[in-house]
C-alpha positions, -999 to +999 in steps of 0.1 A: +000+000-002+029+023+006+043+016-027+013+030-044+008+061-023+048+067-031+042+061-066+013+084-067+031+114-049+061+110-069+039+110-103+021+142-090+051+159-081+066+151-114+035+163-132+036+193-116+070+203-124+064+194-159+034+217-165+051+245-147+084+240-168+060+237-201+042+272-187+076+288-185+087+275-220+058+289-237+062+322-222+096+326-231+095+310-267+061+324-280+054+350-252+020+331-244+009+344-210+015+322-177-017+305-165-036+324-138-041+302-110-057+330-089-093+316-095-079+283-078-064+300-050-096+320-042-115+287-046-088+268-019-091+298+003-130+296+006-130+258+010-135+263+047-170+280+042-181+268+007-171+242-018-195+252-049-197+287-063-219+300-089-190+322-100-157+321-082-151+359-093-178+371-070-163+358-041-143+377-018-107+381-031-078+372-011-043+390-013-022+359-018-046+339-039-022+337-070+004+322-049-020+298-032-031+287-066 
């Protein structure tokens, strides 16, 4: 069981690194804007009170939502 958890964590970390490196490459090579993780950070911040939102953009902003996302 521990082996499955360990592999899952390793794959998740590797996939995250790969996606971040790919986003930086696209930004440098083709001037594509980097992904906006602000809505994800805002959603994570509001998880304590509400999981589902009709429009996350209408939720109260959080100062560090981009870093949290």
